[in-house]
N, CA and C atoms as a LAMMPS dump frame, in Angstrom:
ITEM: TIMESTEP
0
ITEM: NUMBER OF ATOMS
306
ITEM: BOX BOUNDS ff ff ff
-5.0000000000000000e+02 5.0000000000000000e+02
-5.0000000000000000e+02 5.0000000000000000e+02
-5.0000000000000000e+02 5.0000000000000000e+02
ITEM: ATOMS id mol type element x y z
1 1 1 N -1.457 -13.54 -10.566
2 1 2 C -0.357 -13.291 -9.699
3 1 3 C -0.645 -13.489 -8.221
4 2 1 N -1.845 -13.555 -7.864
5 2 2 C -2.312 -13.81 -6.448
6 2 3 C -2.684 -15.22 -6.197
7 3 1 N -2.268 -15.724 -5.115
8 3 2 C -2.645 -17.134 -4.71
9 3 3 C -4.156 -17.165 -4.326
10 4 1 N -4.76 -18.279 -4.406
11 4 2 C -6.17 -18.386 -4.075
12 4 3 C -6.44 -18.022 -2.568
13 5 1 N -5.44 -18.266 -1.69
14 5 2 C -5.651 -17.874 -0.311
15 5 3 C -4.985 -16.497 0.001
16 6 1 N -4.741 -15.692 -0.971
17 6 2 C -4.237 -14.337 -0.776
18 6 3 C -4.974 -13.536 0.287
19 7 1 N -4.165 -12.915 1.2
20 7 2 C -4.724 -12.015 2.178
21 7 3 C -4.029 -10.681 2.181
22 8 1 N -4.798 -9.607 2.175
23 8 2 C -4.351 -8.209 2.216
24 8 3 C -4.439 -7.71 3.591
25 9 1 N -3.372 -7.324 4.255
26 9 2 C -3.411 -6.877 5.605
27 9 3 C -3.308 -5.372 5.652
28 10 1 N -4.108 -4.802 6.555
29 10 2 C -4.131 -3.373 6.772
30 10 3 C -3.623 -2.981 8.136
31 11 1 N -3.114 -1.703 8.349
32 11 2 C -2.674 -1.329 9.681
33 11 3 C -3.717 -1.306 10.749
34 12 1 N -4.982 -1.176 10.379
35 12 2 C -6.089 -1.174 11.344
36 12 3 C -6.57 -2.518 11.696
37 13 1 N -5.696 -3.595 11.331
38 13 2 C -5.957 -5.028 11.703
39 13 3 C -7.155 -5.625 10.894
40 14 1 N -7.685 -4.855 9.898
41 14 2 C -8.658 -5.586 8.977
42 14 3 C -7.858 -6.216 7.883
43 15 1 N -8.435 -7.138 7.258
44 15 2 C -7.814 -7.772 6.158
45 15 3 C -8.841 -8.055 5.091
46 16 1 N -8.434 -8.363 3.888
47 16 2 C -9.294 -8.688 2.837
48 16 3 C -8.817 -9.91 2.067
49 17 1 N -9.797 -10.64 1.508
50 17 2 C -9.491 -11.797 0.716
51 17 3 C -9.094 -11.395 -0.684
52 18 1 N -8.745 -12.367 -1.466
53 18 2 C -8.303 -12.109 -2.839
54 18 3 C -9.551 -11.361 -3.595
55 19 1 N -10.708 -11.935 -3.486
56 19 2 C -11.846 -11.41 -4.193
57 19 3 C -12.231 -9.943 -3.721
58 20 1 N -12.087 -9.707 -2.344
59 20 2 C -12.437 -8.341 -1.872
60 20 3 C -11.379 -7.42 -2.291
61 21 1 N -10.033 -7.745 -2.267
62 21 2 C -8.994 -6.884 -2.679
63 21 3 C -9.11 -6.583 -4.185
64 22 1 N -9.361 -7.599 -5.022
65 22 2 C -9.477 -7.339 -6.407
66 22 3 C -10.653 -6.403 -6.758
67 23 1 N -11.721 -6.5 -5.995
68 23 2 C -12.89 -5.662 -6.178
69 23 3 C -12.515 -4.241 -5.822
70 24 1 N -11.788 -4.069 -4.751
71 24 2 C -11.367 -2.696 -4.348
72 24 3 C -10.429 -2.099 -5.456
73 25 1 N -9.522 -2.865 -5.973
74 25 2 C -8.619 -2.408 -6.917
75 25 3 C -9.373 -2.032 -8.261
76 26 1 N -10.286 -2.925 -8.625
77 26 2 C -11.13 -2.605 -9.807
78 26 3 C -11.898 -1.296 -9.629
79 27 1 N -12.554 -1.092 -8.431
80 27 2 C -13.2 0.171 -8.163
81 27 3 C -12.368 1.412 -8.184
82 28 1 N -11.047 1.3 -7.968
83 28 2 C -10.136 2.377 -7.937
84 28 3 C -9.491 2.664 -9.383
85 29 1 N -9.644 1.76 -10.261
86 29 2 C -9 1.842 -11.586
87 29 3 C -9.369 3.224 -12.385
88 30 1 N -10.62 3.511 -12.33
89 30 2 C -11.059 4.694 -13.137
90 30 3 C -10.572 5.948 -12.405
91 31 1 N -10.893 6.162 -11.072
92 31 2 C -10.488 7.384 -10.428
93 31 3 C -8.941 7.551 -10.387
94 32 1 N -8.217 6.502 -10.392
95 32 2 C -6.747 6.585 -10.269
96 32 3 C -6.021 6.239 -11.618
97 33 1 N -6.769 6.276 -12.662
98 33 2 C -6.181 5.885 -13.974
99 33 3 C -4.958 6.713 -14.349
100 34 1 N -4.917 7.953 -14.051
101 34 2 C -3.768 8.807 -14.396
102 34 3 C -2.777 8.989 -13.308
103 35 1 N -2.823 8.161 -12.222
104 35 2 C -1.899 8.324 -11.102
105 35 3 C -0.533 8.061 -11.632
106 36 1 N 0.473 8.847 -11.069
107 36 2 C 1.845 8.635 -11.408
108 36 3 C 2.5 7.977 -10.194
109 37 1 N 3.296 6.926 -10.495
110 37 2 C 3.951 6.09 -9.439
111 37 3 C 5.446 6.25 -9.661
112 38 1 N 6.104 6.646 -8.638
113 38 2 C 7.643 6.741 -8.652
114 38 3 C 8.131 5.679 -7.706
115 39 1 N 8.909 4.706 -8.208
116 39 2 C 9.453 3.673 -7.316
117 39 3 C 10.786 4.19 -6.69
118 40 1 N 10.741 4.299 -5.335
119 40 2 C 11.988 4.721 -4.659
120 40 3 C 12.86 3.599 -4.302
121 41 1 N 12.29 2.452 -3.783
122 41 2 C 13.087 1.316 -3.427
123 41 3 C 12.278 0.053 -3.778
124 42 1 N 12.994 -0.971 -4.22
125 42 2 C 12.459 -2.321 -4.492
126 42 3 C 13.412 -3.269 -3.926
127 43 1 N 13.124 -3.948 -2.854
128 43 2 C 14.066 -4.86 -2.155
129 43 3 C 13.461 -6.257 -2.076
130 44 1 N 14.247 -7.286 -2.117
131 44 2 C 13.804 -8.615 -1.955
132 44 3 C 14.703 -9.425 -1.001
133 45 1 N 14.083 -10.212 -0.225
134 45 2 C 14.84 -11.027 0.774
135 45 3 C 14.075 -12.329 1.012
136 46 1 N 14.586 -13.364 0.472
137 46 2 C 13.96 -14.698 0.588
138 46 3 C 12.522 -14.589 -0.124
139 47 1 N 11.548 -14.91 0.588
140 47 2 C 10.193 -14.914 -0.003
141 47 3 C 9.444 -13.596 0.197
142 48 1 N 10.091 -12.527 0.612
143 48 2 C 9.493 -11.232 0.785
144 48 3 C 10.024 -10.174 -0.187
145 49 1 N 9.158 -9.346 -0.65
146 49 2 C 9.528 -8.303 -1.549
147 49 3 C 8.941 -6.969 -0.987
148 50 1 N 9.69 -5.919 -0.888
149 50 2 C 9.264 -4.613 -0.32
150 50 3 C 9.348 -3.563 -1.421
151 51 1 N 8.256 -2.842 -1.587
152 51 2 C 8.228 -1.709 -2.527
153 51 3 C 7.897 -0.366 -1.833
154 52 1 N 8.759 0.556 -1.953
155 52 2 C 8.523 1.911 -1.339
156 52 3 C 8.367 2.835 -2.527
157 53 1 N 7.135 3.503 -2.568
158 53 2 C 6.824 4.321 -3.753
159 53 3 C 6.138 5.569 -3.311
160 54 1 N 6.183 6.548 -4.253
161 54 2 C 5.431 7.798 -4.1
162 54 3 C 4.349 7.796 -5.223
163 55 1 N 3.14 8.154 -4.897
164 55 2 C 2.068 8.156 -5.881
165 55 3 C 1.315 9.405 -5.819
166 56 1 N 1.049 9.934 -7.022
167 56 2 C 0.356 11.28 -6.959
168 56 3 C -0.621 11.327 -8.102
169 57 1 N -1.695 12.044 -7.86
170 57 2 C -2.702 12.342 -8.993
171 57 3 C -2.124 13.472 -9.81
172 58 1 N -2.517 13.449 -11.077
173 58 2 C -2.016 14.538 -11.981
174 58 3 C -2.537 15.902 -11.634
175 59 1 N -1.881 16.899 -12.261
176 59 2 C -2.263 18.325 -12.063
177 59 3 C -2.228 18.797 -10.573
178 60 1 N -1.179 18.328 -9.828
179 60 2 C -0.935 18.803 -8.575
180 60 3 C -1.838 18.175 -7.463
181 61 1 N -2.405 17.054 -7.81
182 61 2 C -3.322 16.352 -6.897
183 61 3 C -2.556 15.847 -5.696
184 62 1 N -3.223 15.259 -4.701
185 62 2 C -2.595 14.784 -3.517
186 62 3 C -1.533 13.72 -3.805
187 63 1 N -0.594 13.654 -2.891
188 63 2 C 0.561 12.708 -3.017
189 63 3 C 0.59 11.829 -1.808
190 64 1 N 0.834 10.498 -2.022
191 64 2 C 0.955 9.646 -0.865
192 64 3 C 2.261 8.877 -1.092
193 65 1 N 2.745 8.339 0.119
194 65 2 C 3.902 7.472 0.05
195 65 3 C 3.335 6.077 0.567
196 66 1 N 3.79 5.069 -0.112
197 66 2 C 3.25 3.673 0.118
198 66 3 C 4.411 2.808 0.276
199 67 1 N 4.314 1.855 1.272
200 67 2 C 5.146 0.826 1.507
201 67 3 C 4.395 -0.514 1.43
202 68 1 N 4.654 -1.341 0.362
203 68 2 C 4.02 -2.623 0.245
204 68 3 C 5.004 -3.745 0.6
205 69 1 N 4.577 -4.703 1.398
206 69 2 C 5.437 -5.854 1.565
207 69 3 C 4.646 -7.094 1.083
208 70 1 N 5.247 -7.823 0.179
209 70 2 C 4.573 -9 -0.348
210 70 3 C 5.324 -10.248 0.066
211 71 1 N 4.539 -11.271 0.399
212 71 2 C 5.214 -12.637 0.673
213 71 3 C 4.834 -13.534 -0.545
214 72 1 N 5.829 -14.071 -1.15
215 72 2 C 5.651 -14.939 -2.302
216 72 3 C 5.685 -16.406 -1.904
217 73 1 N 4.717 -17.153 -2.423
218 73 2 C 4.675 -18.588 -2.205
219 73 3 C 4.345 -19.277 -3.486
220 74 1 N 5.143 -20.229 -3.827
221 74 2 C 4.947 -20.959 -5.101
222 74 3 C 4.762 -19.975 -6.319
223 75 1 N 5.595 -18.97 -6.311
224 75 2 C 5.558 -18.009 -7.48
225 75 3 C 4.407 -17.058 -7.462
226 76 1 N 3.554 -16.98 -6.522
227 76 2 C 2.37 -16.128 -6.498
228 76 3 C 2.406 -15.356 -5.13
229 77 1 N 1.75 -14.136 -5.163
230 77 2 C 1.631 -13.329 -3.957
231 77 3 C 0.664 -13.951 -2.981
232 78 1 N 1.125 -14.362 -1.823
233 78 2 C 0.263 -15.014 -0.868
234 78 3 C -0.252 -14.038 0.107
235 79 1 N 0.521 -13.035 0.51
236 79 2 C 0.122 -12.047 1.444
237 79 3 C 0.62 -10.672 1.129
238 80 1 N -0.019 -9.611 1.529
239 80 2 C 0.429 -8.293 1.243
240 80 3 C 0.101 -7.441 2.508
241 81 1 N 1.168 -6.573 2.933
242 81 2 C 0.916 -5.613 3.961
243 81 3 C 1.155 -4.283 3.296
244 82 1 N 0.327 -3.317 3.58
245 82 2 C 0.482 -1.988 2.937
246 82 3 C 0.324 -0.87 3.917
247 83 1 N 1.187 0.111 3.831
248 83 2 C 1.094 1.314 4.66
249 83 3 C 1.003 2.469 3.688
250 84 1 N 0.031 3.345 3.878
251 84 2 C -0.186 4.517 3.039
252 84 3 C -0.137 5.737 3.931
253 85 1 N 0.688 6.706 3.565
254 85 2 C 0.777 7.972 4.313
255 85 3 C 0.586 9.114 3.37
256 86 1 N -0.412 10.004 3.608
257 86 2 C -0.492 11.147 2.826
258 86 3 C 0.68 12.075 3.102
259 87 1 N 1.381 12.546 2.026
260 87 2 C 2.525 13.368 2.278
261 87 3 C 2.236 14.641 3.119
262 88 1 N 1.03 15.212 2.801
263 88 2 C 0.676 16.487 3.54
264 88 3 C 0.445 16.266 4.988
265 89 1 N 0.306 15.006 5.499
266 89 2 C 0.124 14.756 6.927
267 89 3 C 1.424 14.14 7.484
268 90 1 N 2.503 14.009 6.766
269 90 2 C 3.668 13.307 7.253
270 90 3 C 4.229 13.993 8.56
271 91 1 N 4.366 15.341 8.502
272 91 2 C 5.048 16.009 9.615
273 91 3 C 4.196 15.776 10.937
274 92 1 N 2.866 15.765 10.847
275 92 2 C 1.995 15.5 12.024
276 92 3 C 2.25 14.096 12.516
277 93 1 N 2.453 13.201 11.647
278 93 2 C 2.593 11.864 12.061
279 93 3 C 3.985 11.586 12.817
280 94 1 N 4.904 12.462 12.723
281 94 2 C 6.114 12.344 13.439
282 94 3 C 5.957 12.475 14.91
283 95 1 N 4.885 13.1 15.313
284 95 2 C 4.599 13.346 16.784
285 95 3 C 3.188 12.839 17.033
286 96 1 N 2.893 11.712 16.568
287 96 2 C 1.509 11.103 16.702
288 96 3 C 0.998 10.858 18.035
289 97 1 N 1.927 10.799 18.98
290 97 2 C 1.583 10.535 20.415
291 97 3 C 1.097 11.785 21.151
292 98 1 N 1.393 12.991 20.62
293 98 2 C 1.104 14.19 21.287
294 98 3 C -0.423 14.394 21.505
295 99 1 N -1.271 13.966 20.58
296 99 2 C -2.685 14.087 20.706
297 99 3 C -3.235 13.277 21.924
298 100 1 N -2.594 12.222 22.179
299 100 2 C -2.993 11.355 23.393
300 100 3 C -2.623 12.012 24.721
301 101 1 N -1.622 12.956 24.654
302 101 2 C -1.158 13.593 25.893
303 101 3 C -1.944 14.795 26.279
304 102 1 N -2.873 15.256 25.337
305 102 2 C -3.662 16.475 25.62
306 102 3 C -4.838 16.145 26.456
């Protein structure tokens, strides 16, 4: 599903190649095997697809909200941008600038 030139972009301006991203996903498969994923929105516009989801570990484990944006090229995912926010920290992120003002 990934193009050979696939790039995964992160908010901290780092990125990973197809091989690096696949290795990271493979490393997470066992610890996240029972993760529950709830799709809230799935939108497509031209060559971009956006997925907004909630993901949680079983038995009351931590919950995150994720927004993935995929760019499709020749039927394969060429790029992905991903934002992950822990739900427990969401309220603090609404006023993210306040720490810089102290």
